[in-house]
N, C-alpha and C positions, 0 to 999 in steps of 0.2 A: 311750928317748925316749918310747915309748908309755905309760910309767908316770909321766911328769912331770905334776904337778898344775897346774891353772889358778891364776893369781894369786888369783882370787876364790873359790877352793875349797881352802884349805890342808888341809882334811880329806882330800884326795885322797891324801895321803901315809900314810894310816892304814887300818886294817881298816874295810871298809864292809860293810853288810848291807842287801841289797834283800830285805826281808821278803816272804813269800809273798803276803800281802794286797796289798801294792803291785805285786808281780810280775804277779798276775792282772789288775789294772786295766791295766797297761801292755800285756799281751797282748791286752786287749780293744781298747785304743786302736790298737795296732800289731800286727796279727796276724803271728806269726813272730818277735816280738822276743826271746822267751826262746831259741828255737831258734838264732837268729843269734848270741846271746852264747855258746851252747855250741860253735857252729862256730868262733868266735874264741878259744876256749879256756877259757871259763867251766865250772865244775864244778858237779855236783849231789850233794853228799854227803848220805847218808841220816841224818836226824837221830837215828835210833835206834842204829844200829850202825856209823856212820862218824864220829860226833861224840862225843868223850869229854868229859863235862862233870862238873866237880867242884863241889859245894856243901856247906857246913857240914863241910868236911874229908873228904868221901867222894865217890866217883864213882858216878854212876847206872849201873845194869846195862845191858848192850847188848840191844837187841831190834830188830826190823824195823819201821820207821815208814812211814807213807804220805807223810811230809813230805820234800821234797827241795828246799831252798832253793838258789838260785843263789849260787855263791862266785866273785866276780870283783873286780877292782879298780875304784875309782871311775872312773879315766880311761877304762877300757874300757866301762863302763856309759854314761858320758857320750857317748863317741864313737858308740856305736851308736844311742843315743837321738836324737843329732843327725842321724845318717844317716837314720833313720826320719822325723824331722820334715821334713827337707828334701826328701823324695820328694814332698811336697805342693807343687804349683806356687804355691799362695797364700802359702807361707812364705818369707820373705826373710831372710837372716842378714846383718847389718851389724857389722863390727868397727871398733875404734878410735873408738867413740862414747863420749863422757862426758856424762851427763845432768846439768844444773845447775838444773832447775826444771820445773814444770808450767805449762802454758798454761790459763788459766781464763776463763770468761765466764758471768755469770748463774748461778753455781752449778754449772756443768758443766765437765768437762775438755775442753780443746780440743786437747791434744797435749803435746809436751815440747819443751824447748829446751836447748841445750848446744853441744857441739862435736864435730865428727867430723873426726879426723886434723887437728886444730888449725885447722879452719875453722868458722865459725858454722853452727849447725844449728837448724832449726825443723821439726818433724814434726807435722802435723796428725793427730789421731786422736779417735775417739768413745769409745774404751775404751783405758785404759792399765792394764796389769798389772805390778805391782811383785813380782818374785821374785828380788831382788838380794841376799837373804840377811841375816845378822845386821848387816851394815854398811849396811842400807837407809837412804837419805836422805829417804824419805817424811815422817818427823816434821819435819825441817827445811824441807822444801819446802811442807808444809802450813802450818806456822807463818808462813812468808813471805807466804802468801796470806791469812793471818788466820783459818785454820781451827783448830779445837781439836785437840790431840794425843791420842793414844790412851793410856789408862792401862796401864802395864807391870807385869806381875807377875814376880818372879824368885824361884826357888828353887834353892838351891845345895847340893851336897855337897862342894864344893871338890875336885873330881875333876880329874885330869890324867892324861895318858899319854904314853908314848914308844914309837916304832915303828922297827922296822929290817926290811929285806928280806933273806930268806935263801933258799938252795937247800939242802934237807934231804938228808942222805945216805940212800941207799936202805937200807931195813931190812925184810926179809921178815917180821919178827916184829911189825912195827907194823901193826895192824889199822885204827887210826883215821886219818881224814884231816884232822880238825880238833880242836883241844883248847881248852877254856875252863876256867880256874881262876877261879871266881867269888868276888870279894870280897864280904863281907856284915858288917853290924855284929856278928853273932854269931861269925864265924870269922876276921875279920881285914880290914885295910884294903887289902891287896895282892891283885893278880890278874894274869892274863895270858891271852893269846889267841894260838894259832898257827892261822892261817887260810889255806887254799890259795887261790891265784889262777891266772890263765892263765900259761902258759909254764913250768909246773912249779915255780913259786916259792911262797913262803909269807911272809905278813906275820906278824911277831911284835910284838904290842902289849902293853906292860906297863902295868898300871892301878894308880893310887894314889887312894884315897878319903880324905876328911877332911884334906886337905893333905898326906898322905904321898906326895909325887910321886916318880916314878922319875927317876933321873939320866939325862944324855944323854952322859956320857963312857963310853968302852969299859969300863973296870973296874967303874964304878958300875952300869951297865946289866946286866952279867952278875951282879954281886953281888945286885942286886935280884931277878933271875930265880932265883937260887939261894935267896933267902929266901922263895919262895912256898910255899904249904901242901903242894904236891907237887913232888918233885925232877924229875918227868918232863919238864917243859918245859925246864928248864936243862940236862938230860942231852942232849936232842935239839940244843940250840943249841951245845953244846960240840963237836960233830962236824959242824955245818952250815957251809956256805960263805956268808961274808958278801957281800951283793950291793949294799950301799948304805950311806949315812950313817944316823945316828940322828936322827929328827925328833920334836920334842915339840908337844904341844897342851895348852892349859890353859883355854881358853874354853869350858868344859863345863857351865856352869850352864843351867838351864831358863829360857827367856824367852818370855812370851807378851804381845804387844801386843794389847790388847782392842779391835780396831777395831769389833767387833760392838756396842760400848757407846757408840760416838760419838753425841753429840747432834745433829751436823750433818755431812752427808757431802758431798765433792766428787764429785758424780755422775759416773760413768764411771771412777772410780779403784778399782781392785781390788788388795788387798795379800794375798799368799799365800806359802806356803813359809816358809823361815827368817825372812823379813822380818816375819812376824806370829807364827808358832810355831816356836820353836827348842828342841827338847828336848835334854836331856843326850846327847851322841853316844855315850856308854858303852852305851846301851841299843838302839842301831842303829835307831831309829824315824824319823829325819829324812827320808831319801829317801821311804820309803813313806807317811809322813804327807803330804808334799808331793804325792805322786801321788794320794792320796785326796782332796786338796784340789782337784786338777784335775778329778777326777770329780765333786766337788761343784759346781764351776763349770759343767760340762756339764749337770748336772741343773737348775741355776737358769736357765741360758739356754734350755733346752728349755721350761721352764715359763713364763718371762715375758719372754723376749726381751731386747733391749738398751735398753728404755725407762727412764724415771725410776724410781728405787727398786731399781735392779739392785745398786748398791753395798751398800746396807744388807741386801738379802736375801742377797747372796753372803757378806758377813762373818758374818752369823748362821748360815747353813748351815755355813760353814767352822768356826766355833766348835763347832757341835754334833759335827762329824766329829773334830776334834782333842781334844776334851774327854776321851775315853777314853784315848788315848796320853798326855795331860798328867797324868791322875790316876794312870796306872801309873808313869810316870817320877818325878814328884814324890812320890808315896807311898813310893817306895823312897829317894829322896834325903832326905826329910825325917827319915828314921830315923837318919841319920848324926849323930854328936855335934859339930855345928859350931854356933857362936854364932847365925848367921843363922836357924837353924831352930828355936831354943828357944821352945817354947810356940806353935808354928804348925801343929802336926799336927791337923787336923780329926778329930773323933772317928770319922767314917765311914772316913777313911783309915787310922786307927790300928787299927780292927777288921779291915779289909781286909788290912792288913800282917800281922796275927797269923795270919789264915787263909791268906795266901800262904805264910808260914813253915811252917804245918802241911802245905800242899800240896807244898812243896818237900821237906820231910822224907819225905813219902810217895813222892816220885819216886825216892828211894833204893831202893825195894823194889818199886814197882808201875809196870809199863809203861803200864797204863791211865791212871793219874794223870799220868805223864810225858807221854803223848801229849796229854792235854787241856791240860797246862801249855804245852807247845810250840805248840799250836794258838792259844792266847791270845797268847803272846809273839810269834808270826809274824803277828798281826793277821788270822788267818783266822776265829777265833771271838771274840765279846766276853767280857770278864772274867766275866760272869754264867755262862759255860760251867764255871767252876771250882766252881759250886754245884749242877751237875747231880747228880741222885740217885746215879748210879753212882760219881761222883768222891767225893761226900761219904761214901758207904758205905765206899769203899776207905780214905779218910783216917781215918775213925773206927775201922775195923777195925785198922789199923796202929797207931793211937794207943793201942789197947787191948792191944797186944803180940802181934799175930798177923802176923809178917812173911811168912808163906807165902802166896804169891799164890792167890786164890780166883777171880779174874776173868781171862778170856783176852782178849788184844787181837787183833782181827781187822782186817787192813789189806789195802788193794787191792794188786795187783801193782804194784811200782814201776816207773817209766819207765826205770830204770838208775841205777846208783850212781856214785860219784866215781871217776874214772880218773886 
């Protein structure tokens, strides 16, 4: 029951990643949030020696990292976040509400209208925040009031995945707690993830890129797992206990509704989260990007309050925040051979993609480069960190055929591994 997904969050049945960048913001908003998740069963695998990650057909060597991302199910993260939010006496949760439109007067929002448990509802509000996800009705509501819609940008790799819950058999020889077999245009369209969550369970998500989607029947699911670049994931599944049905997800395109470019705003309406920026879930950026959007809202409110101009200021601030995750996700997705991407790769992204390939090749030999790569992937550091002198030197040295490490990685004492 605790793992059941909300109707509005079908992603809840699949592997989720609360990246460290997003986790830090939530800990600032709600002190003790991460600790509470751990108390409820979330894990903290060490990125270096408890996560085994295959890329380009080879596994990265193990080392001790300073990064310990949280591993938990989406329902657990949502439940605890709701718990912290409702500790604020100013926050009220109302269920059974269907919003059917916005109330407007003289260019300013006045609230929302709709139904609450099949009864008419009108709620007055000076600010309305839409964070209803990919299915947001804001475009239709704005059109009904005569306001212009936001330009939408879509980039797809035609990705999809299927997920099943397992309880793994105990194996004292298994040192890793999480496995990722990464698909790439160079090494194949298929990949898979085994990720620990609370309760001693693991999600197994099988990934397919460029339209090569995993089946949802028993035999097809296992055959797809057996076709992956490494047999390790399928070997584990063969002895694991099945704990639920197979669920699929195919709405994995990147979507960005550019509300920051609107020529006219309905003042007081703010759109955030997947309702404006919805990255390909394969890269695990969605929740963290939404959290960073909340931080951006906090900054704008502190700077200018709730007066006129708030909507435009916030949407522009949000666009600046999500531009880097967008570039990272779409830069990867544009490299897949699908018709929608043909001729759409900007030269800057093409050059960055080539450098990221070099970096990932270096991660197969250098903990220094691996740690830098993980810090960027976890939204701790910006992508420019991959051009730091130490990283560039390691990549160049390895490209010249010197795989023996010359740089040592020094990390802080970790707060504890995955148990």
